[in-house]
PDB file with SEQRES, HELIX, SHEET and CRYST1 records, atoms N, CA, C and O in Angstrom:
SEQRES   1 A   85  UNK UNK UNK UNK UNK UNK UNK UNK UNK UNK UNK UNK UNK          
SEQRES   2 A   85  UNK UNK UNK UNK UNK UNK UNK UNK UNK UNK UNK UNK UNK          
SEQRES   3 A   85  UNK UNK UNK UNK UNK UNK UNK UNK UNK UNK UNK UNK UNK          
SEQRES   4 A   85  UNK UNK UNK UNK UNK UNK UNK UNK UNK UNK UNK UNK UNK          
SEQRES   5 A   85  UNK UNK UNK UNK UNK UNK UNK UNK UNK UNK UNK UNK UNK          
SEQRES   6 A   85  UNK UNK UNK UNK UNK UNK UNK UNK UNK UNK UNK UNK UNK          
SEQRES   7 A   85  UNK UNK UNK UNK UNK UNK UNK                                  
HELIX    1 AA1 UNK A    2  UNK A   51  1                                  50    
HELIX    2 AA2 UNK A   58  UNK A   75  1                                  18    
HELIX    3 AA3 UNK A   78  UNK A   80  5                                   3    
CRYST1    1.000    1.000    1.000  90.00  90.00  90.00 P 1           1          
ATOM      1  N   UNK A   1       0.773  -1.186  -0.020  1.00  0.00           N  
ATOM      2  CA  UNK A   1       0.003   0.083   0.026  1.00  0.00           C  
ATOM      3  C   UNK A   1       0.874   1.324   0.049  1.00  0.00           C  
ATOM      4  O   UNK A   1       0.700   2.260  -0.731  1.00  0.00           O  
ATOM      5  N   UNK A   2       1.803   1.291   0.959  1.00  0.00           N  
ATOM      6  CA  UNK A   2       2.661   2.529   1.053  1.00  0.00           C  
ATOM      7  C   UNK A   2       3.573   2.600  -0.213  1.00  0.00           C  
ATOM      8  O   UNK A   2       3.869   3.683  -0.716  1.00  0.00           O  
ATOM      9  N   UNK A   3       4.003   1.412  -0.704  1.00  0.00           N  
ATOM     10  CA  UNK A   3       4.902   1.294  -1.831  1.00  0.00           C  
ATOM     11  C   UNK A   3       4.166   1.902  -3.070  1.00  0.00           C  
ATOM     12  O   UNK A   3       4.750   2.627  -3.875  1.00  0.00           O  
ATOM     13  N   UNK A   4       2.873   1.567  -3.169  1.00  0.00           N  
ATOM     14  CA  UNK A   4       2.130   2.051  -4.358  1.00  0.00           C  
ATOM     15  C   UNK A   4       1.930   3.547  -4.340  1.00  0.00           C  
ATOM     16  O   UNK A   4       1.904   4.187  -5.391  1.00  0.00           O  
ATOM     17  N   UNK A   5       1.782   4.133  -3.102  1.00  0.00           N  
ATOM     18  CA  UNK A   5       1.673   5.540  -2.938  1.00  0.00           C  
ATOM     19  C   UNK A   5       3.062   6.248  -3.348  1.00  0.00           C  
ATOM     20  O   UNK A   5       3.069   7.269  -4.034  1.00  0.00           O  
ATOM     21  N   UNK A   6       4.136   5.683  -2.918  1.00  0.00           N  
ATOM     22  CA  UNK A   6       5.429   6.159  -3.253  1.00  0.00           C  
ATOM     23  C   UNK A   6       5.663   6.176  -4.906  1.00  0.00           C  
ATOM     24  O   UNK A   6       6.113   7.131  -5.539  1.00  0.00           O  
ATOM     25  N   UNK A   7       5.257   4.908  -5.442  1.00  0.00           N  
ATOM     26  CA  UNK A   7       5.388   4.851  -6.848  1.00  0.00           C  
ATOM     27  C   UNK A   7       4.610   5.945  -7.575  1.00  0.00           C  
ATOM     28  O   UNK A   7       5.095   6.578  -8.513  1.00  0.00           O  
ATOM     29  N   UNK A   8       3.323   6.146  -7.077  1.00  0.00           N  
ATOM     30  CA  UNK A   8       2.472   7.102  -7.713  1.00  0.00           C  
ATOM     31  C   UNK A   8       3.032   8.523  -7.602  1.00  0.00           C  
ATOM     32  O   UNK A   8       3.052   9.285  -8.568  1.00  0.00           O  
ATOM     33  N   UNK A   9       3.478   8.841  -6.412  1.00  0.00           N  
ATOM     34  CA  UNK A   9       4.179  10.099  -6.219  1.00  0.00           C  
ATOM     35  C   UNK A   9       5.418  10.304  -7.018  1.00  0.00           C  
ATOM     36  O   UNK A   9       5.647  11.396  -7.539  1.00  0.00           O  
ATOM     37  N   UNK A  10       6.239   9.270  -7.132  1.00  0.00           N  
ATOM     38  CA  UNK A  10       7.388   9.357  -8.050  1.00  0.00           C  
ATOM     39  C   UNK A  10       7.103   9.647  -9.527  1.00  0.00           C  
ATOM     40  O   UNK A  10       7.849  10.346 -10.213  1.00  0.00           O  
ATOM     41  N   UNK A  11       5.942   9.049  -9.991  1.00  0.00           N  
ATOM     42  CA  UNK A  11       5.491   9.229 -11.385  1.00  0.00           C  
ATOM     43  C   UNK A  11       4.934  10.722 -11.556  1.00  0.00           C  
ATOM     44  O   UNK A  11       5.148  11.401 -12.560  1.00  0.00           O  
ATOM     45  N   UNK A  12       4.220  11.126 -10.489  1.00  0.00           N  
ATOM     46  CA  UNK A  12       3.822  12.537 -10.528  1.00  0.00           C  
ATOM     47  C   UNK A  12       5.023  13.504 -10.562  1.00  0.00           C  
ATOM     48  O   UNK A  12       5.046  14.514 -11.265  1.00  0.00           O  
ATOM     49  N   UNK A  13       6.028  13.107  -9.736  1.00  0.00           N  
ATOM     50  CA  UNK A  13       7.252  14.039  -9.750  1.00  0.00           C  
ATOM     51  C   UNK A  13       7.953  14.042 -11.189  1.00  0.00           C  
ATOM     52  O   UNK A  13       8.346  15.087 -11.707  1.00  0.00           O  
ATOM     53  N   UNK A  14       8.067  12.897 -11.738  1.00  0.00           N  
ATOM     54  CA  UNK A  14       8.587  12.781 -13.162  1.00  0.00           C  
ATOM     55  C   UNK A  14       7.799  13.671 -14.081  1.00  0.00           C  
ATOM     56  O   UNK A  14       8.332  14.457 -14.864  1.00  0.00           O  
ATOM     57  N   UNK A  15       6.518  13.511 -13.949  1.00  0.00           N  
ATOM     58  CA  UNK A  15       5.638  14.168 -14.935  1.00  0.00           C  
ATOM     59  C   UNK A  15       5.873  15.750 -14.750  1.00  0.00           C  
ATOM     60  O   UNK A  15       6.019  16.501 -15.714  1.00  0.00           O  
ATOM     61  N   UNK A  16       5.892  16.142 -13.510  1.00  0.00           N  
ATOM     62  CA  UNK A  16       6.064  17.593 -13.250  1.00  0.00           C  
ATOM     63  C   UNK A  16       7.420  18.128 -13.675  1.00  0.00           C  
ATOM     64  O   UNK A  16       7.548  19.235 -14.197  1.00  0.00           O  
ATOM     65  N   UNK A  17       8.401  17.320 -13.436  1.00  0.00           N  
ATOM     66  CA  UNK A  17       9.771  17.708 -13.915  1.00  0.00           C  
ATOM     67  C   UNK A  17       9.757  17.862 -15.393  1.00  0.00           C  
ATOM     68  O   UNK A  17      10.328  18.826 -15.903  1.00  0.00           O  
ATOM     69  N   UNK A  18       9.092  16.904 -16.170  1.00  0.00           N  
ATOM     70  CA  UNK A  18       9.129  16.955 -17.585  1.00  0.00           C  
ATOM     71  C   UNK A  18       8.387  18.244 -18.052  1.00  0.00           C  
ATOM     72  O   UNK A  18       8.852  18.943 -18.953  1.00  0.00           O  
ATOM     73  N   UNK A  19       7.247  18.532 -17.426  1.00  0.00           N  
ATOM     74  CA  UNK A  19       6.462  19.796 -17.735  1.00  0.00           C  
ATOM     75  C   UNK A  19       7.274  20.989 -17.350  1.00  0.00           C  
ATOM     76  O   UNK A  19       7.225  21.983 -18.076  1.00  0.00           O  
ATOM     77  N   UNK A  20       7.987  20.985 -16.316  1.00  0.00           N  
ATOM     78  CA  UNK A  20       8.958  22.081 -15.893  1.00  0.00           C  
ATOM     79  C   UNK A  20       9.955  22.333 -17.091  1.00  0.00           C  
ATOM     80  O   UNK A  20      10.131  23.474 -17.518  1.00  0.00           O  
ATOM     81  N   UNK A  21      10.539  21.340 -17.571  1.00  0.00           N  
ATOM     82  CA  UNK A  21      11.601  21.366 -18.602  1.00  0.00           C  
ATOM     83  C   UNK A  21      10.932  21.933 -19.933  1.00  0.00           C  
ATOM     84  O   UNK A  21      11.489  22.767 -20.646  1.00  0.00           O  
ATOM     85  N   UNK A  22       9.778  21.433 -20.168  1.00  0.00           N  
ATOM     86  CA  UNK A  22       9.101  21.934 -21.414  1.00  0.00           C  
ATOM     87  C   UNK A  22       8.865  23.529 -21.271  1.00  0.00           C  
ATOM     88  O   UNK A  22       9.146  24.335 -22.159  1.00  0.00           O  
ATOM     89  N   UNK A  23       8.360  23.827 -20.140  1.00  0.00           N  
ATOM     90  CA  UNK A  23       7.997  25.325 -19.891  1.00  0.00           C  
ATOM     91  C   UNK A  23       9.295  26.178 -19.962  1.00  0.00           C  
ATOM     92  O   UNK A  23       9.315  27.265 -20.538  1.00  0.00           O  
ATOM     93  N   UNK A  24      10.281  25.681 -19.404  1.00  0.00           N  
ATOM     94  CA  UNK A  24      11.639  26.483 -19.466  1.00  0.00           C  
ATOM     95  C   UNK A  24      12.112  26.621 -20.876  1.00  0.00           C  
ATOM     96  O   UNK A  24      12.570  27.690 -21.281  1.00  0.00           O  
ATOM     97  N   UNK A  25      12.010  25.553 -21.636  1.00  0.00           N  
ATOM     98  CA  UNK A  25      12.440  25.577 -23.060  1.00  0.00           C  
ATOM     99  C   UNK A  25      11.477  26.598 -23.809  1.00  0.00           C  
ATOM    100  O   UNK A  25      11.935  27.380 -24.642  1.00  0.00           O  
ATOM    101  N   UNK A  26      10.211  26.567 -23.503  1.00  0.00           N  
ATOM    102  CA  UNK A  26       9.366  27.547 -24.271  1.00  0.00           C  
ATOM    103  C   UNK A  26       9.654  28.924 -23.931  1.00  0.00           C  
ATOM    104  O   UNK A  26       9.643  29.811 -24.783  1.00  0.00           O  
ATOM    105  N   UNK A  27       9.925  29.137 -22.652  1.00  0.00           N  
ATOM    106  CA  UNK A  27      10.311  30.481 -22.261  1.00  0.00           C  
ATOM    107  C   UNK A  27      11.646  30.967 -22.904  1.00  0.00           C  
ATOM    108  O   UNK A  27      11.776  32.103 -23.358  1.00  0.00           O  
ATOM    109  N   UNK A  28      12.614  30.034 -22.908  1.00  0.00           N  
ATOM    110  CA  UNK A  28      13.928  30.428 -23.544  1.00  0.00           C  
ATOM    111  C   UNK A  28      13.646  30.681 -25.074  1.00  0.00           C  
ATOM    112  O   UNK A  28      14.117  31.689 -25.600  1.00  0.00           O  
ATOM    113  N   UNK A  29      12.909  29.812 -25.782  1.00  0.00           N  
ATOM    114  CA  UNK A  29      12.619  30.089 -27.193  1.00  0.00           C  
ATOM    115  C   UNK A  29      11.943  31.377 -27.416  1.00  0.00           C  
ATOM    116  O   UNK A  29      12.271  32.112 -28.348  1.00  0.00           O  
ATOM    117  N   UNK A  30      10.928  31.693 -26.512  1.00  0.00           N  
ATOM    118  CA  UNK A  30      10.274  32.871 -26.643  1.00  0.00           C  
ATOM    119  C   UNK A  30      11.102  34.176 -26.481  1.00  0.00           C  
ATOM    120  O   UNK A  30      10.960  35.182 -27.176  1.00  0.00           O  
ATOM    121  N   UNK A  31      11.933  34.025 -25.526  1.00  0.00           N  
ATOM    122  CA  UNK A  31      12.960  35.226 -25.297  1.00  0.00           C  
ATOM    123  C   UNK A  31      13.949  35.334 -26.491  1.00  0.00           C  
ATOM    124  O   UNK A  31      14.270  36.437 -26.932  1.00  0.00           O  
ATOM    125  N   UNK A  32      14.422  34.183 -27.004  1.00  0.00           N  
ATOM    126  CA  UNK A  32      15.267  34.245 -28.210  1.00  0.00           C  
ATOM    127  C   UNK A  32      14.647  34.920 -29.398  1.00  0.00           C  
ATOM    128  O   UNK A  32      15.259  35.743 -30.078  1.00  0.00           O  
ATOM    129  N   UNK A  33      13.418  34.545 -29.623  1.00  0.00           N  
ATOM    130  CA  UNK A  33      12.592  35.033 -30.717  1.00  0.00           C  
ATOM    131  C   UNK A  33      12.494  36.486 -30.551  1.00  0.00           C  
ATOM    132  O   UNK A  33      12.770  37.262 -31.466  1.00  0.00           O  
ATOM    133  N   UNK A  34      12.081  36.881 -29.325  1.00  0.00           N  
ATOM    134  CA  UNK A  34      11.837  38.382 -29.087  1.00  0.00           C  
ATOM    135  C   UNK A  34      13.040  39.119 -29.263  1.00  0.00           C  
ATOM    136  O   UNK A  34      13.002  40.205 -29.841  1.00  0.00           O  
ATOM    137  N   UNK A  35      14.172  38.616 -28.801  1.00  0.00           N  
ATOM    138  CA  UNK A  35      15.567  39.296 -28.999  1.00  0.00           C  
ATOM    139  C   UNK A  35      15.914  39.373 -30.466  1.00  0.00           C  
ATOM    140  O   UNK A  35      16.442  40.393 -30.909  1.00  0.00           O  
ATOM    141  N   UNK A  36      15.638  38.331 -31.245  1.00  0.00           N  
ATOM    142  CA  UNK A  36      15.940  38.293 -32.618  1.00  0.00           C  
ATOM    143  C   UNK A  36      15.119  39.364 -33.402  1.00  0.00           C  
ATOM    144  O   UNK A  36      15.623  40.105 -34.246  1.00  0.00           O  
ATOM    145  N   UNK A  37      13.817  39.373 -33.045  1.00  0.00           N  
ATOM    146  CA  UNK A  37      12.934  40.333 -33.630  1.00  0.00           C  
ATOM    147  C   UNK A  37      13.321  41.705 -33.445  1.00  0.00           C  
ATOM    148  O   UNK A  37      13.273  42.504 -34.381  1.00  0.00           O  
ATOM    149  N   UNK A  38      13.734  42.049 -32.198  1.00  0.00           N  
ATOM    150  CA  UNK A  38      14.156  43.404 -31.801  1.00  0.00           C  
ATOM    151  C   UNK A  38      15.460  43.734 -32.619  1.00  0.00           C  
ATOM    152  O   UNK A  38      15.573  44.819 -33.189  1.00  0.00           O  
ATOM    153  N   UNK A  39      16.390  42.823 -32.662  1.00  0.00           N  
ATOM    154  CA  UNK A  39      17.634  43.054 -33.420  1.00  0.00           C  
ATOM    155  C   UNK A  39      17.283  43.301 -34.905  1.00  0.00           C  
ATOM    156  O   UNK A  39      17.817  44.243 -35.491  1.00  0.00           O  
ATOM    157  N   UNK A  40      16.396  42.482 -35.542  1.00  0.00           N  
ATOM    158  CA  UNK A  40      16.164  42.678 -36.912  1.00  0.00           C  
ATOM    159  C   UNK A  40      15.461  44.011 -37.217  1.00  0.00           C  
ATOM    160  O   UNK A  40      15.722  44.643 -38.240  1.00  0.00           O  
ATOM    161  N   UNK A  41      14.615  44.400 -36.360  1.00  0.00           N  
ATOM    162  CA  UNK A  41      13.916  45.731 -36.413  1.00  0.00           C  
ATOM    163  C   UNK A  41      15.051  46.800 -36.370  1.00  0.00           C  
ATOM    164  O   UNK A  41      15.099  47.655 -37.254  1.00  0.00           O  
ATOM    165  N   UNK A  42      15.955  46.769 -35.372  1.00  0.00           N  
ATOM    166  CA  UNK A  42      17.010  47.756 -35.201  1.00  0.00           C  
ATOM    167  C   UNK A  42      17.867  47.723 -36.520  1.00  0.00           C  
ATOM    168  O   UNK A  42      18.179  48.780 -37.068  1.00  0.00           O  
ATOM    169  N   UNK A  43      18.249  46.485 -37.032  1.00  0.00           N  
ATOM    170  CA  UNK A  43      19.117  46.551 -38.213  1.00  0.00           C  
ATOM    171  C   UNK A  43      18.316  47.118 -39.397  1.00  0.00           C  
ATOM    172  O   UNK A  43      18.861  47.866 -40.208  1.00  0.00           O  
ATOM    173  N   UNK A  44      17.109  46.786 -39.492  1.00  0.00           N  
ATOM    174  CA  UNK A  44      16.294  47.355 -40.685  1.00  0.00           C  
ATOM    175  C   UNK A  44      16.170  48.910 -40.542  1.00  0.00           C  
ATOM    176  O   UNK A  44      16.146  49.612 -41.553  1.00  0.00           O  
ATOM    177  N   UNK A  45      16.091  49.444 -39.293  1.00  0.00           N  
ATOM    178  CA  UNK A  45      16.050  50.842 -39.176  1.00  0.00           C  
ATOM    179  C   UNK A  45      17.346  51.480 -39.487  1.00  0.00           C  
ATOM    180  O   UNK A  45      17.334  52.590 -40.020  1.00  0.00           O  
ATOM    181  N   UNK A  46      18.384  50.936 -39.231  1.00  0.00           N  
ATOM    182  CA  UNK A  46      19.801  51.413 -39.601  1.00  0.00           C  
ATOM    183  C   UNK A  46      19.984  51.394 -41.037  1.00  0.00           C  
ATOM    184  O   UNK A  46      20.544  52.346 -41.580  1.00  0.00           O  
ATOM    185  N   UNK A  47      19.542  50.342 -41.747  1.00  0.00           N  
ATOM    186  CA  UNK A  47      19.696  50.158 -43.124  1.00  0.00           C  
ATOM    187  C   UNK A  47      18.838  51.328 -43.761  1.00  0.00           C  
ATOM    188  O   UNK A  47      19.324  52.031 -44.648  1.00  0.00           O  
ATOM    189  N   UNK A  48      17.672  51.500 -43.333  1.00  0.00           N  
ATOM    190  CA  UNK A  48      16.800  52.646 -43.907  1.00  0.00           C  
ATOM    191  C   UNK A  48      17.453  53.882 -43.771  1.00  0.00           C  
ATOM    192  O   UNK A  48      17.439  54.695 -44.695  1.00  0.00           O  
ATOM    193  N   UNK A  49      18.102  54.131 -42.565  1.00  0.00           N  
ATOM    194  CA  UNK A  49      18.700  55.438 -42.308  1.00  0.00           C  
ATOM    195  C   UNK A  49      20.000  55.752 -43.054  1.00  0.00           C  
ATOM    196  O   UNK A  49      20.206  56.876 -43.514  1.00  0.00           O  
ATOM    197  N   UNK A  50      20.872  54.749 -43.168  1.00  0.00           N  
ATOM    198  CA  UNK A  50      22.158  54.972 -43.864  1.00  0.00           C  
ATOM    199  C   UNK A  50      22.106  54.796 -45.300  1.00  0.00           C  
ATOM    200  O   UNK A  50      22.883  55.401 -46.039  1.00  0.00           O  
ATOM    201  N   UNK A  51      21.201  53.971 -45.739  1.00  0.00           N  
ATOM    202  CA  UNK A  51      21.209  53.618 -47.160  1.00  0.00           C  
ATOM    203  C   UNK A  51      20.046  54.401 -47.924  1.00  0.00           C  
ATOM    204  O   UNK A  51      19.902  54.317 -49.144  1.00  0.00           O  
ATOM    205  N   UNK A  52      19.245  55.155 -47.109  1.00  0.00           N  
ATOM    206  CA  UNK A  52      18.063  55.964 -47.582  1.00  0.00           C  
ATOM    207  C   UNK A  52      17.176  55.025 -48.503  1.00  0.00           C  
ATOM    208  O   UNK A  52      16.933  55.321 -49.673  1.00  0.00           O  
ATOM    209  N   UNK A  53      16.747  53.963 -47.941  1.00  0.00           N  
ATOM    210  CA  UNK A  53      15.975  52.944 -48.742  1.00  0.00           C  
ATOM    211  C   UNK A  53      14.652  52.822 -48.296  1.00  0.00           C  
ATOM    212  O   UNK A  53      14.013  51.837 -48.667  1.00  0.00           O  
ATOM    213  N   UNK A  54      14.052  53.784 -47.450  1.00  0.00           N  
ATOM    214  CA  UNK A  54      12.779  53.646 -47.038  1.00  0.00           C  
ATOM    215  C   UNK A  54      11.702  53.779 -48.196  1.00  0.00           C  
ATOM    216  O   UNK A  54      10.576  53.296 -48.076  1.00  0.00           O  
ATOM    217  N   UNK A  55      12.099  54.425 -49.261  1.00  0.00           N  
ATOM    218  CA  UNK A  55      11.091  54.573 -50.410  1.00  0.00           C  
ATOM    219  C   UNK A  55      11.196  53.349 -51.361  1.00  0.00           C  
ATOM    220  O   UNK A  55      10.397  53.254 -52.292  1.00  0.00           O  
ATOM    221  N   UNK A  56      12.140  52.423 -51.160  1.00  0.00           N  
ATOM    222  CA  UNK A  56      12.314  51.258 -52.041  1.00  0.00           C  
ATOM    223  C   UNK A  56      11.453  50.061 -51.601  1.00  0.00           C  
ATOM    224  O   UNK A  56      11.231  49.873 -50.405  1.00  0.00           O  
ATOM    225  N   UNK A  57      10.990  49.287 -52.515  1.00  0.00           N  
ATOM    226  CA  UNK A  57      10.246  48.033 -52.088  1.00  0.00           C  
ATOM    227  C   UNK A  57      11.243  46.948 -51.697  1.00  0.00           C  
ATOM    228  O   UNK A  57      12.456  47.096 -51.843  1.00  0.00           O  
ATOM    229  N   UNK A  58      10.696  45.882 -51.210  1.00  0.00           N  
ATOM    230  CA  UNK A  58      11.572  44.853 -50.710  1.00  0.00           C  
ATOM    231  C   UNK A  58      12.552  44.272 -51.778  1.00  0.00           C  
ATOM    232  O   UNK A  58      13.726  44.008 -51.520  1.00  0.00           O  
ATOM    233  N   UNK A  59      11.989  44.100 -52.958  1.00  0.00           N  
ATOM    234  CA  UNK A  59      12.952  43.494 -54.118  1.00  0.00           C  
ATOM    235  C   UNK A  59      14.031  44.444 -54.419  1.00  0.00           C  
ATOM    236  O   UNK A  59      15.175  44.061 -54.665  1.00  0.00           O  
ATOM    237  N   UNK A  60      13.658  45.762 -54.403  1.00  0.00           N  
ATOM    238  CA  UNK A  60      14.788  46.755 -54.697  1.00  0.00           C  
ATOM    239  C   UNK A  60      15.845  46.774 -53.578  1.00  0.00           C  
ATOM    240  O   UNK A  60      17.047  46.852 -53.834  1.00  0.00           O  
ATOM    241  N   UNK A  61      15.366  46.703 -52.359  1.00  0.00           N  
ATOM    242  CA  UNK A  61      16.235  46.727 -51.191  1.00  0.00           C  
ATOM    243  C   UNK A  61      17.162  45.468 -51.252  1.00  0.00           C  
ATOM    244  O   UNK A  61      18.359  45.575 -50.987  1.00  0.00           O  
ATOM    245  N   UNK A  62      16.597  44.277 -51.603  1.00  0.00           N  
ATOM    246  CA  UNK A  62      17.400  43.114 -51.759  1.00  0.00           C  
ATOM    247  C   UNK A  62      18.427  43.226 -52.874  1.00  0.00           C  
ATOM    248  O   UNK A  62      19.525  42.684 -52.744  1.00  0.00           O  
ATOM    249  N   UNK A  63      18.102  43.925 -53.985  1.00  0.00           N  
ATOM    250  CA  UNK A  63      18.996  44.149 -54.985  1.00  0.00           C  
ATOM    251  C   UNK A  63      20.137  45.031 -54.572  1.00  0.00           C  
ATOM    252  O   UNK A  63      21.299  44.815 -54.916  1.00  0.00           O  
ATOM    253  N   UNK A  64      19.749  46.050 -53.806  1.00  0.00           N  
ATOM    254  CA  UNK A  64      20.778  46.960 -53.270  1.00  0.00           C  
ATOM    255  C   UNK A  64      21.800  46.233 -52.329  1.00  0.00           C  
ATOM    256  O   UNK A  64      23.012  46.425 -52.423  1.00  0.00           O  
ATOM    257  N   UNK A  65      21.274  45.453 -51.488  1.00  0.00           N  
ATOM    258  CA  UNK A  65      22.117  44.687 -50.575  1.00  0.00           C  
ATOM    259  C   UNK A  65      23.006  43.796 -51.273  1.00  0.00           C  
ATOM    260  O   UNK A  65      24.193  43.695 -50.961  1.00  0.00           O  
ATOM    261  N   UNK A  66      22.432  43.099 -52.276  1.00  0.00           N  
ATOM    262  CA  UNK A  66      23.178  42.118 -53.054  1.00  0.00           C  
ATOM    263  C   UNK A  66      24.377  42.841 -53.772  1.00  0.00           C  
ATOM    264  O   UNK A  66      25.494  42.331 -53.863  1.00  0.00           O  
ATOM    265  N   UNK A  67      24.067  43.992 -54.238  1.00  0.00           N  
ATOM    266  CA  UNK A  67      25.018  44.842 -55.014  1.00  0.00           C  
ATOM    267  C   UNK A  67      26.294  45.069 -54.131  1.00  0.00           C  
ATOM    268  O   UNK A  67      27.421  45.022 -54.625  1.00  0.00           O  
ATOM    269  N   UNK A  68      26.069  45.313 -52.815  1.00  0.00           N  
ATOM    270  CA  UNK A  68      27.203  45.757 -51.893  1.00  0.00           C  
ATOM    271  C   UNK A  68      27.674  44.665 -50.895  1.00  0.00           C  
ATOM    272  O   UNK A  68      28.603  44.857 -50.112  1.00  0.00           O  
ATOM    273  N   UNK A  69      26.967  43.496 -50.975  1.00  0.00           N  
ATOM    274  CA  UNK A  69      27.289  42.413 -49.956  1.00  0.00           C  
ATOM    275  C   UNK A  69      28.714  41.927 -50.077  1.00  0.00           C  
ATOM    276  O   UNK A  69      29.405  41.875 -49.060  1.00  0.00           O  
ATOM    277  N   UNK A  70      29.172  41.587 -51.185  1.00  0.00           N  
ATOM    278  CA  UNK A  70      30.476  40.999 -51.270  1.00  0.00           C  
ATOM    279  C   UNK A  70      31.521  42.035 -50.943  1.00  0.00           C  
ATOM    280  O   UNK A  70      32.584  41.656 -50.452  1.00  0.00           O  
ATOM    281  N   UNK A  71      31.304  43.304 -51.173  1.00  0.00           N  
ATOM    282  CA  UNK A  71      32.311  44.364 -50.875  1.00  0.00           C  
ATOM    283  C   UNK A  71      32.313  44.395 -49.322  1.00  0.00           C  
ATOM    284  O   UNK A  71      33.358  44.300 -48.678  1.00  0.00           O  
ATOM    285  N   UNK A  72      31.152  44.525 -48.784  1.00  0.00           N  
ATOM    286  CA  UNK A  72      31.126  44.709 -47.305  1.00  0.00           C  
ATOM    287  C   UNK A  72      31.792  43.471 -46.662  1.00  0.00           C  
ATOM    288  O   UNK A  72      32.576  43.633 -45.727  1.00  0.00           O  
ATOM    289  N   UNK A  73      31.502  42.240 -47.135  1.00  0.00           N  
ATOM    290  CA  UNK A  73      32.108  41.001 -46.526  1.00  0.00           C  
ATOM    291  C   UNK A  73      33.559  41.023 -46.543  1.00  0.00           C  
ATOM    292  O   UNK A  73      34.198  40.562 -45.597  1.00  0.00           O  
ATOM    293  N   UNK A  74      34.146  41.558 -47.616  1.00  0.00           N  
ATOM    294  CA  UNK A  74      35.605  41.512 -47.856  1.00  0.00           C  
ATOM    295  C   UNK A  74      36.226  42.767 -47.162  1.00  0.00           C  
ATOM    296  O   UNK A  74      37.393  42.675 -46.781  1.00  0.00           O  
ATOM    297  N   UNK A  75      35.595  43.838 -46.983  1.00  0.00           N  
ATOM    298  CA  UNK A  75      36.160  45.083 -46.494  1.00  0.00           C  
ATOM    299  C   UNK A  75      35.942  45.362 -45.064  1.00  0.00           C  
ATOM    300  O   UNK A  75      36.458  46.329 -44.504  1.00  0.00           O  
ATOM    301  N   UNK A  76      35.115  44.444 -44.432  1.00  0.00           N  
ATOM    302  CA  UNK A  76      34.666  44.655 -43.035  1.00  0.00           C  
ATOM    303  C   UNK A  76      35.957  44.708 -42.158  1.00  0.00           C  
ATOM    304  O   UNK A  76      36.885  43.937 -42.400  1.00  0.00           O  
ATOM    305  N   UNK A  77      36.019  45.607 -41.149  1.00  0.00           N  
ATOM    306  CA  UNK A  77      37.115  45.632 -40.272  1.00  0.00           C  
ATOM    307  C   UNK A  77      37.220  44.274 -39.492  1.00  0.00           C  
ATOM    308  O   UNK A  77      36.216  43.598 -39.269  1.00  0.00           O  
ATOM    309  N   UNK A  78      38.497  43.898 -39.080  1.00  0.00           N  
ATOM    310  CA  UNK A  78      38.702  42.753 -38.516  1.00  0.00           C  
ATOM    311  C   UNK A  78      38.008  42.679 -37.088  1.00  0.00           C  
ATOM    312  O   UNK A  78      37.623  41.609 -36.616  1.00  0.00           O  
ATOM    313  N   UNK A  79      37.886  43.823 -36.480  1.00  0.00           N  
ATOM    314  CA  UNK A  79      37.158  43.928 -35.225  1.00  0.00           C  
ATOM    315  C   UNK A  79      35.646  43.606 -35.229  1.00  0.00           C  
ATOM    316  O   UNK A  79      35.026  43.305 -34.210  1.00  0.00           O  
ATOM    317  N   UNK A  80      35.088  43.700 -36.513  1.00  0.00           N  
ATOM    318  CA  UNK A  80      33.729  43.400 -36.708  1.00  0.00           C  
ATOM    319  C   UNK A  80      33.423  42.026 -37.308  1.00  0.00           C  
ATOM    320  O   UNK A  80      32.277  41.603 -37.456  1.00  0.00           O  
ATOM    321  N   UNK A  81      34.522  41.371 -37.637  1.00  0.00           N  
ATOM    322  CA  UNK A  81      34.372  39.972 -38.149  1.00  0.00           C  
ATOM    323  C   UNK A  81      34.144  39.017 -37.034  1.00  0.00           C  
ATOM    324  O   UNK A  81      34.889  39.015 -36.054  1.00  0.00           O  
ATOM    325  N   UNK A  82      33.122  38.193 -37.152  1.00  0.00           N  
ATOM    326  CA  UNK A  82      32.765  37.190 -36.106  1.00  0.00           C  
ATOM    327  C   UNK A  82      32.950  35.815 -36.794  1.00  0.00           C  
ATOM    328  O   UNK A  82      32.661  35.646 -37.978  1.00  0.00           O  
ATOM    329  N   UNK A  83      33.452  34.826 -35.982  1.00  0.00           N  
ATOM    330  CA  UNK A  83      33.430  33.453 -36.457  1.00  0.00           C  
ATOM    331  C   UNK A  83      32.055  32.800 -36.390  1.00  0.00           C  
ATOM    332  O   UNK A  83      31.414  32.704 -35.343  1.00  0.00           O  
ATOM    333  N   UNK A  84      31.662  32.376 -37.529  1.00  0.00           N  
ATOM    334  CA  UNK A  84      30.257  31.697 -37.622  1.00  0.00           C  
ATOM    335  C   UNK A  84      30.476  30.279 -37.672  1.00  0.00           C  
ATOM    336  O   UNK A  84      30.502  29.707 -38.761  1.00  0.00           O  
ATOM    337  N   UNK A  85      30.642  29.631 -36.544  1.00  0.00           N  
ATOM    338  CA  UNK A  85      30.857  28.169 -36.550  1.00  0.00           C  
ATOM    339  C   UNK A  85      29.776  27.378 -35.914  1.00  0.00           C  
ATOM    340  O   UNK A  85      29.856  26.151 -35.866  1.00  0.00           O  
TER     341      UNK A  85                                                      
END                                                                             
């Protein structure tokens, strides 16, 4: 009788620990998405400001970025280069 109760409680503990892990993972994913969204908005605002592209549509903006992307990749200062591994 007591052993059954202990087993039941152990199963409940396992279930709650699993739920806790899932909730923590969801919170972390949500924060990561939120941070990424904020960063993308900031980068877009800087691109509009410095490249004066607010009047261009998305295809035109992509064409402008493509036009300068290889130059920027090769001329970027070493202090701004990050290892993407």
